[in-house]
C-alpha positions in Angstrom: 53.9 -183.9 220.3 54.6 -181.8 223.3 58.2 -181.3 224.3 58.9 -179.9 227.9 62.2 -178.5 229.0 63.2 -177.1 232.5 66.0 -174.7 232.2 67.8 -173.6 235.2 70.0 -170.4 235.2 72.4 -169.6 238.2 72.3 -166.4 240.1 74.5 -163.5 238.8 74.4 -164.6 235.2 74.9 -161.5 233.1 73.4 -161.1 229.7 76.9 -161.2 228.2 77.4 -164.6 229.8 74.0 -166.0 228.9 73.5 -169.8 229.3 72.8 -171.7 226.1 70.6 -174.8 226.4 69.8 -177.0 223.4 66.1 -178.0 223.1 65.9 -181.1 220.9 62.5 -181.4 219.1 61.2 -183.5 216.2 60.7 -183.2 212.5 57.5 -181.4 211.9 55.9 -178.0 212.3 56.1 -176.0 215.6 52.5 -175.0 216.3 52.6 -174.0 220.0 55.1 -172.3 222.3 54.7 -172.0 226.1 57.3 -170.1 228.3 56.4 -170.5 231.9 58.0 -168.2 234.6 57.2 -169.9 238.0 56.9 -167.6 241.0 60.1 -166.0 242.1 62.4 -164.5 239.5 60.5 -161.0 239.6 61.5 -160.1 236.1 65.2 -160.9 236.7 65.3 -164.1 234.6 65.4 -163.5 230.8 65.1 -165.8 227.8 65.2 -165.7 224.1 64.9 -168.7 221.8 66.8 -169.1 218.5 66.9 -171.4 215.6 70.8 -171.4 215.0 71.8 -167.8 214.7 68.2 -166.5 214.1 66.2 -165.3 217.0 62.7 -166.6 216.9 61.0 -165.7 220.1 60.7 -162.8 220.7 61.2 -162.1 217.1 62.8 -158.7 217.5 66.5 -159.1 218.3 68.0 -157.4 221.4 64.8 -158.2 223.2 63.9 -161.1 225.5 61.1 -162.3 227.6 61.2 -161.8 231.4 58.4 -162.0 234.0 57.2 -163.6 237.3 54.5 -166.1 237.8 53.3 -165.9 234.2 52.8 -168.3 231.3 53.5 -166.8 227.9 51.7 -168.9 225.3 51.2 -168.5 221.6 50.5 -170.4 218.4 53.1 -170.6 215.6 53.6 -172.3 212.3 57.2 -172.8 211.8 58.5 -175.8 209.7 61.4 -177.9 211.0 62.0 -180.1 208.0 65.8 -180.2 207.9 68.2 -181.3 210.6 69.2 -180.4 213.3 65.7 -180.6 214.8 66.6 -178.3 217.8 66.0 -174.9 219.2 68.4 -173.0 221.5 67.3 -171.3 224.6 69.5 -168.4 225.9 68.9 -167.4 229.5 70.5 -165.1 232.0 69.6 -164.3 235.5 70.3 -160.9 237.1 69.2 -162.1 240.6 72.2 -161.8 242.9 71.0 -164.6 245.3 68.9 -167.3 243.7 69.1 -169.5 240.7 65.8 -169.6 238.8 64.1 -172.2 236.5 62.0 -171.5 233.4 59.7 -174.1 231.8 59.5 -174.3 228.0 56.9 -176.3 226.1 57.1 -176.9 222.3 54.2 -178.3 220.4 55.1 -180.0 217.1 52.7 -181.6 214.7 53.7 -183.9 211.8 54.2 -182.1 208.5 51.6 -184.2 206.7 48.9 -183.0 209.2 49.7 -179.3 209.2 51.6 -178.5 206.0 51.3 -181.3 203.5 52.5 -179.0 200.6 55.9 -179.2 202.3 56.1 -182.9 201.6 57.8 -184.4 198.5 55.4 -185.0 195.7 55.4 -188.9 196.0 54.6 -188.5 199.8 51.7 -186.2 198.9 50.2 -188.6 196.5 50.7 -191.5 199.1 49.0 -189.4 201.7 46.1 -188.5 199.3 45.6 -192.1 198.4 45.9 -193.3 202.0 48.8 -195.6 201.2 
């Protein structure tokens, strides 16, 4: 499953006033992340993505992605097996004139495909037997 989110951030949004956007995903394992910066923001649009209070992307806190006309794409293996099934994107835009949009894509595969050891025992047996 691929989830796509377009997140717009108004001009003059300081880091202290970052915009929080909920990214609902599904039960499973996050296997792919794409963060696309369309042409225009010239490094003035910033983003970091969290799971609740824990910053996931980029992993080092107090850092964020920012760029212009670039697609940041990487593979991951992060189980999402308890609710809520959502990430939070935090964005800010230092451009004093224009709002900018960032596109986020999250690939999620079912747990039984990617990490069957995370399933309860009875579900693993059923999967092994093809039931």
